[in-house]
C-alpha positions in Angstrom: -24.7 2.1 -16.2 -21.8 3.7 -18.9 -21.0 2.9 -22.2 -19.3 -0.3 -23.2 -16.4 1.8 -24.6 -15.8 3.2 -21.3 -15.9 -0.1 -19.5 -13.6 -1.5 -21.9 -11.4 1.2 -20.8 -12.0 0.2 -17.4 -11.2 -3.2 -17.9 -7.9 -2.7 -19.8 -6.7 -0.2 -17.1 -7.3 -2.5 -14.3 -6.8 -6.0 -15.9 -3.2 -5.5 -14.7 -4.2 -5.5 -11.0 -7.0 -7.8 -11.3 -4.8 -11.0 -9.7 -5.9 -12.9 -6.5 -2.3 -13.0 -5.0 -2.2 -12.2 -1.2 -0.6 -8.7 -1.6 -2.7 -7.4 -4.6 -6.0 -8.2 -2.8 -6.6 -4.5 -2.0 -6.9 -3.6 -5.9 -10.0 -5.9 -5.9 -11.2 -6.0 -2.8 -14.4 -4.5 -3.5 -14.7 -6.9 -6.7 -14.3 -10.4 -4.7 -17.4 -10.3 -2.8 -19.3 -10.1 -5.8 -17.1 -12.8 -7.7 -17.6 -15.2 -5.0 -21.3 -15.1 -5.4 -21.4 -16.5 -9.0 -21.5 -19.9 -10.4 -18.5 -19.2 -12.2 -16.5 -19.0 -9.2 -14.3 -21.8 -7.9 -11.4 -20.7 -5.6 -9.9 -17.5 -4.7 -6.4 -19.0 -5.7 -7.4 -20.0 -9.3 -9.9 -17.2 -10.0 -9.6 -15.9 -13.3 -11.3 -12.9 -14.0 -11.4 -13.1 -18.1 -13.9 -15.6 -17.5 -16.4 -12.8 -15.4 -16.2 -10.3 -18.4 -19.5 -9.8 -20.0 -21.2 -11.1 -16.4 -23.5 -8.4 -15.4 -21.5 -7.9 -11.8 -18.3 -7.6 -13.7 -20.0 -5.1 -16.1 -21.3 -2.8 -13.2 -18.1 -2.9 -11.2 -16.1 -1.7 -14.2 -18.9 0.9 -14.9 -18.3 1.9 -11.3 -14.7 2.1 -11.7 -14.6 4.1 -14.6 -17.0 6.7 -12.9 -14.8 7.0 -9.9 -12.0 8.0 -11.8 -14.2 10.7 -13.7 -15.4 12.0 -10.6 -12.0 12.4 -9.4 -10.8 14.6 -12.6 -14.2 16.7 -13.0 
């Protein structure tokens, strides 16, 4: 997993898209299946990704997001 600083950068860039509105789901389509398996997930309509920050699945997702960006520019 990449550093917390880089995960924080990925968080800041992604959080504006981390909403569960129907038209925005493609932004987080790979994250939602992880969230649905978590005890913190109650419903898609009311899910708040802020509550996921710090959870292993979220941190791994952020790490992957950052690495995808890094690979594009290398």
